[in-house]
C-alpha positions, 0 to 999 in steps of 0.5 A, spaced: 499 499 500 501 506 498 503 512 503 503 519 501 505 526 506 502 532 503 504 539 506 497 543 508 499 551 507 491 551 508 493 560 509 488 565 509 481 567 508 476 561 506 483 558 505 482 552 511 475 552 510 476 548 502 482 545 504 479 541 509 473 539 503 479 537 500 482 533 504 476 529 506 475 527 499 483 526 499 481 521 505 474 519 501 478 516 495 484 514 499 480 509 501 477 507 496 482 506 492 487 503 497 492 508 499 493 512 504 495 519 506 500 522 512 499 531 513 503 535 516 501 543 516 505 549 515 504 557 514 504 561 510 501 568 507 497 573 512 497 567 517 505 566 517 506 574 517 502 574 524 506 568 528 512 570 525 512 575 522 515 573 515 510 570 509 514 565 508 517 562 515 524 557 513 520 552 518 515 552 511 520 551 507 524 545 508 516 541 511 514 542 503 521 539 501 520 534 505 513 531 502 510 528 496 507 534 494 503 540 497 496 543 498 494 550 498 489 554 500 488 562 498 493 568 501 492 576 502 487 580 505 486 588 506 488 585 513 496 585 510 495 590 505 499 597 507 507 592 508 512 594 503 511 587 496 516 585 499 513 584 507 506 582 503 503 575 504 504 574 496 510 575 498 510 568 500 508 565 493 513 567 489 518 565 495 515 558 496 515 558 487 522 559 487 525 556 493 521 549 490 522 550 483 515 550 481 516 553 474 511 551 471 504 552 472 498 548 468 492 551 469 485 547 466 478 550 463 474 546 464 466 546 462 462 541 467 456 539 463 451 541 469 455 549 468 455 550 460 449 554 462 453 558 465 459 561 461 458 570 460 461 566 453 453 562 448 453 554 447 455 556 439 460 560 441 462 554 446 459 549 442 458 546 449 465 543 451 471 547 453 478 543 455 484 548 454 491 547 458 494 553 460 501 552 461 505 558 465 512 559 466 512 561 474 518 562 476 521 567 471 519 574 467 517 580 471 515 577 477 522 575 479 526 581 475 530 586 478 524 592 480 526 599 483 523 606 484 527 612 483 526 620 480 524 621 473 528 626 469 522 632 471 523 630 478 517 626 479 517 620 482 518 613 479 517 605 478 520 599 474 520 593 474 525 588 468 521 582 464 528 576 463 527 570 461 533 566 459 533 559 453 533 555 459 527 557 461 522 558 456 526 551 453 524 548 460 517 551 459 516 549 452 516 542 452 512 541 458 507 544 453 508 540 448 508 534 452 502 535 455 499 536 447 503 529 445 497 527 450 492 531 448 489 534 441 496 535 440 496 542 439 501 548 443 498 556 440 504 560 444 503 567 446 507 573 447 508 580 443 514 579 440 512 585 435 515 589 441 519 586 446 526 583 444 523 578 451 518 576 447 523 575 441 526 570 444 523 566 447 518 567 440 525 563 437 526 558 443 519 555 442 519 555 434 526 551 436 524 546 440 518 544 437 523 541 431 522 535 437 515 534 437 512 534 428 506 531 430 504 538 433 501 544 431 505 550 433 501 557 432 503 564 435 499 569 438 501 576 441 496 577 447 493 582 446 490 576 440 489 571 445 486 574 450 480 577 443 480 569 441 478 566 448 472 570 447 471 570 441 472 562 438 475 558 446 474 552 441 480 553 437 485 552 444 489 545 446 494 547 450 497 554 451 504 557 452 506 563 456 510 566 459 508 568 466 505 575 467 500 573 460 498 568 463 497 569 469 491 574 465 489 570 461 489 564 465 484 569 470 480 569 463 479 563 460 476 560 468 471 565 467 470 562 460 468 556 464 463 559 468 467 560 476 473 562 477 470 558 484 471 551 480 478 552 476 484 549 479 491 549 478 499 545 479 504 548 480 510 543 478 517 542 479 522 537 475 519 530 477 514 529 478 514 534 485 507 539 486 504 545 489 496 545 487 490 550 490 485 552 487 487 559 482 482 565 486 484 568 491 482 568 500 476 571 498 476 574 506 470 578 505 465 571 505 471 567 511 467 564 516 460 564 513 461 557 510 459 559 504 465 559 500 466 553 493 471 548 494 470 545 488 475 548 485 481 544 491 477 538 491 479 540 484 487 540 485 486 534 489 485 530 482 490 534 479 495 531 484 493 524 484 495 524 476 501 529 476 504 528 483 502 521 486 501 517 480 494 516 481 490 517 475 484 512 476 483 515 483 483 523 479 477 521 475 473 519 480 473 524 483 472 530 477 466 524 475 464 525 482 463 532 482 461 532 475 455 528 478 455 533 485 453 538 480 447 537 477 444 537 485 448 540 489 450 549 488 455 553 492 452 560 492 457 562 487 454 557 482 447 557 484 440 556 478 434 555 480 434 547 478 438 545 484 440 546 493 444 551 496 449 547 501 455 549 505 461 549 502 462 542 509 456 539 505 459 541 498 465 535 501 460 531 504 455 531 497 461 529 494 464 524 497 458 520 498 458 521 489 465 518 491 
């Protein structure tokens, strides 16, 4: 019997609530598929600032490195908004990605059958189905570049951030995208701004070179502004999208709303090998924390991704996704409630998914 060690970073706001429901589902799945899970908890984000004075303590990094995988809730909130950028909860996110070498972010945008009517995009445009995988580079680009403040030549304050990518960084994320496409519909769309940015020109040149090792995969290029438009105009044209850190951050949120609700979208952040950190793409929603109305399904679906990409349990991953689909036919949290479904709490939604399992 396989045993897996998972580090839980519950975080802030609704983070503890949604992680608890995901753990409930993972435990039920382990029971059903004959494996065991051992948990350890660590602090990151605002809760870590309150307890230790820093958003990412070294103890948290050490615990994560000693585990098979990491499950994260969400971080941040207005309580810490006035702190300097390097001391805010979000700095913990950037820090953990760098410390664990999490260079590849996978964000699937999928419409579950019961939610097809919830997309703001017309049915005839979506065609009844949406299945896009956005592969976002996660440890390079403008979020990790040099930055600073200075006086502008006219004497007013100014600030600057640097977008830089090495050929190696682009090549390794491109290979993740092409490998993913080989298991899907064999189509990669690389998104850049090569008409303006030198970093994007290197990006495009490198992706083209890597593509020669994948002759079965069709490669297309789009500027980021055109890609944003095409996601709304004709999302069916996409299979795998690969792009930089900042472009991927923006486009994946757009794709999540096409799928019906940001509360449904999971993500995986992968290092070399099988290690990964899994989290919903939504924020900490402090305005609804503690009310029992948060949607835990994105976190539960992140557990499914963990089982698929880190723990080598693809049948268990399929079972969770099928259970979510079945549950949505009858039960919804308030953010996705429809006239013909029953409203349930965050905890009840976890119970319903377990029952479907």
